[in-house]
C-alpha positions as a printed Julia matrix, in Angstrom:
74×3 Matrix{Float64}:
 -37.93   2.63  161.34
 -38.48   4.85  158.36
 -36.19   7.82  157.72
 -37.5   10.47  155.33
 -34.99  12.81  153.69
 -36.0   15.21  150.91
 -39.25  13.29  150.34
 -37.48   9.93  149.96
 -37.93   7.11  152.45
 -35.3    4.72  153.78
 -35.75   1.78  156.14
 -33.31   1.22  159.0
 -33.37  -1.27  161.86
 -34.42  -0.16  165.35
 -31.01  -1.0   166.75
 -28.51   1.15  168.66
 -26.05   0.92  165.76
 -28.66   2.57  163.53
 -28.22   5.92  165.29
 -24.89   6.4   163.51
 -26.41   5.1   160.28
 -29.11   7.79  160.44
 -26.5   10.55  160.48
 -24.38   8.9   157.78
 -27.48   8.65  155.6
 -28.38  12.3   156.25
 -24.85  13.43  155.38
 -24.83  11.32  152.21
 -28.23  12.47  150.96
 -27.73  16.18  151.74
 -24.21  16.35  150.3
 -24.02  18.81  147.39
 -27.75  19.67  147.62
 -27.43  23.13  149.16
 -29.36  21.95  152.23
 -28.32  21.24  155.8
 -30.0   19.54  158.75
 -32.31  21.92  160.64
 -34.26  19.52  162.88
 -35.56  16.0   163.16
 -39.22  15.16  163.6
 -39.3   11.86  165.45
 -42.74  10.27  165.59
 -44.27  13.74  165.45
 -41.97  15.37  168.02
 -39.62  18.08  166.74
 -36.04  17.77  168.0
 -33.62  20.66  167.47
 -30.61  19.63  169.56
 -28.95  16.52  170.99
 -30.25  14.39  168.12
 -28.09  11.36  168.86
 -29.02  11.33  172.55
 -32.74  11.64  171.76
 -32.58   8.84  169.19
 -30.44   6.59  171.41
 -32.89   6.84  174.3
 -35.85   5.89  172.08
 -34.31   3.75  169.34
 -36.35   0.62  170.12
 -39.71   2.35  169.62
 -39.1    4.92  166.87
 -41.37   4.46  163.86
 -40.5    7.48  161.7
 -37.81  10.15  161.51
 -38.42  13.05  159.18
 -35.34  15.13  158.41
 -36.15  18.84  158.31
 -33.71  20.82  156.18
 -32.82  24.45  155.59
 -31.17  26.05  152.61
 -27.55  27.09  152.82
 -28.25  29.73  150.2
 -29.53  33.17  151.13
């Protein structure tokens, strides 16, 4: 599956262990950017809560996860 964070793409396996990898990657790429996770768009469906549960239930078929961010600055 492809994970898109701040207009950069990353490939991860469609495996249950990849759910944790998604969040590690998000944390790593957003660190010190002034942005935080706002939502995930998973194959066109916007997800605002229970990200890990949503991903876990669909991990085998997910094609693309787009990380939606919001600014920490006002």
